N, C-alpha and C positions, 0 to 999 in steps of 0.2 A: 599467311601465305598469301603471294600475289596471285591474282588471277589475270584475266584477259586485259589487254590494253583498251581502255574505254575512250581516250582522247589524246589528241595532240594539237599544239597550236603555236603559232609565233606571232609576236607583236612588238609594240614600242611603249616604253614608259612616256606618259604625256605631261605629268606633273609630278614634282617633289617638292614637299614643303616641310620645313622643321615645325613641330608643334610645341607649345608651351608646356613645360613640366617643372616640377619641383625637385626632380632627381636626375635619373639617366636620360639621355637625349630620346627623343620620339620623332619618327619621320613619317609623314603620310605619302603614299605613292598611288597614283592612278594611272591605269594602262588600258590599252586597247589591243586586242589580238584577234585572229581568225584561225580556223582550223575545221578538225573533223570531231565530232562527239557522236559516239556509237555510230559511226558511218554516215552522219549527216554533216554537210558543210554548216558552219555557224560562226557568228560574231560574238565576241566577249567583251564586255566592259566592266572594270573592276577597280576597287580601292582597297588598300590594305595600310595599316599601320606597323611600323617595326620599331619596337623598343630595344635600345641597346642596353645588354646585361654587363654586370660589373666583370665577368670574365671575358668579354669582347663578342660573344656570340649574341645573335638576334632572336627576339621573338616576334612573330607576326600574326595578325588576326586580319581577315578580308571578308569583302562580301562582293556580289556582282550579279550580273544578268547576262544571259546567252540568248540569242535569237538565231534560230534555224533559216535555212533558205526557203522553206515552205511555210514559215509563220510560227513554228515551234518557239516556245519560250521556256526559260527555266531560270531560277535564281540559285545562287551558290552562296555558301559560307565556308571558310577555311580557317585553319591554324597552322603554323609551321615553325620550325626552327631553322636558323641560318646562320650564315657567316660572310664576312666581307672577304673579297679576293684581291682587292688592291684596284686602284684606278676607278673606283665606283661600281665595280661589278660585284654582284652578289649571288649566293646559292642557298635556296631553301629546300627544305624536304618536310612534308606534313599531309594532312588529311582534308578532303574536301566532302561536302553534304550538299546534295541538290534537292530542289523541290520543283515539281512541275505538274501541269494539268495536261501536258502534251502526251497524246496516245503513243507517239513513237519515241518519246524519252521517259515514260512512266516508270522503266526499270531503275532509273536513277533514284527514285523516292526511296528504294528499299536497299541500297547499297552504299557503303562508305568507299571511297576512293583515296588512294594514296598519290601523291604528286612529287615530281621533281620540276621546280621553277627555278630558272636561271636568267640573270639580267647581265649583259656584257658591259663594257666600258662605254658603249655609246647608246645604252638604254634599250637595246633589242632584248626581247623576251623570248624564252623557249620554255615550254611546259609539256609535260607528259604526265598522263594519269593512268591508274589501273585499278581494277576491282580488288578490294581486300577482303579476302575470304577468310 
């Protein structure tokens, strides 16, 4: 069951590159974004790889670091499944796991988050995340 909304952010894809593989294509994507996480303004920097599956869907894994306006820091790891929408746009749904020493964000250590991550044709990103109960 979905719980409360934990975060929202918008940003931009910075780099895309195709990785060498022996099978289905794999793309590495780096992005930067900003928003609110547990009510605290933050900056996010992350990288994920997207593997193209035989049925046309995508599987992604990523990691990143967030920094809050008052010096808070946390790292995250995530996984998701996605689909191409045309013109380079993509949409993912998945789960995120945070780790932090920050007092204000310590709740993130004990919860799983589910997310919606969308990238438009211009590389603009939009993410929302909720506690998964």
